[in-house]
C-alpha positions, 0 to 999 in steps of 0.5 A: 123098060128096065129088064130083070136083074140077072144073077150069074152064080159063077161071078157072084154079081148081079147085072142089069139088062137095059132095053132101048126105049124113050121112057124116063124113070125117076128113082128114089133113094130105096131103089134096088139098083143103088148098090149095082149103080155104085159098082158101075161108078167104081168101074168108071173111077179109073181115067184109063177106063174113061179114055177107053170108053171115049175111044170105043164111042167111035166103034169097035177096036182090037186091044192092040189098037186101043193100047196104041191109041192110048199110049199104054201097054197092051197088058194094062189095057187088057186088064182094064177091058177084062174088068169092064167086060165083067161089069157089062160095060163092054162086049168082046168078040174074037176074030182070028187072033184078035179080040175086038171090043165095043161098048155094051150099050149107049148108057155107058158112053152117056155116063162118061159124057155126063161125068165130063160135063160135070167136071167142066162145071167144076173147072170152067166159068162157062162149061164147054158143053154150054157154049154156042158158036153164034151170038144169037139166043139159044134155048136149053131147057127153060133157060136162054143163053147168050154170048157176051164179053166180060171185059174182065181179065179174070174171066174168059174173053167171051162166054155164054151165060144164062140171060137171067144171070149176070156176070160177076165183076168182083 
């Protein structure tokens, strides 16, 4: 169930609170949340922020640890985290002199996962998230995939392709 939009007058920003559930919604082009969704994508448009989210998928970390793992200065990471916190992508808690960050909900990591999957589709003949480890058939949705060898120097040595699709040997 989608919660109500919350208006914070101090920050002049609308926020959505998503409740965990298994319902799937289809939104149309006139949805009231489109502008807010665009601002979420804007927040996710920085590679450092994507890396922070991927790291926080593993749990809660203090700012210094995030900076160390990403090879960035702590001040830079703190600025990114502050923006992400204002956008409700991450939550923070203080323990002594340390501030620990975690993802606000599972939708944040799902957005980044989907963006990476789409990037794989742009670059790879067979995206890594479509590959299978064995040569037997595997169903994904209504499409069956099978591992094959292309024999083409311009193609990967082996790939996973939909059964109803042929490899191009142009």
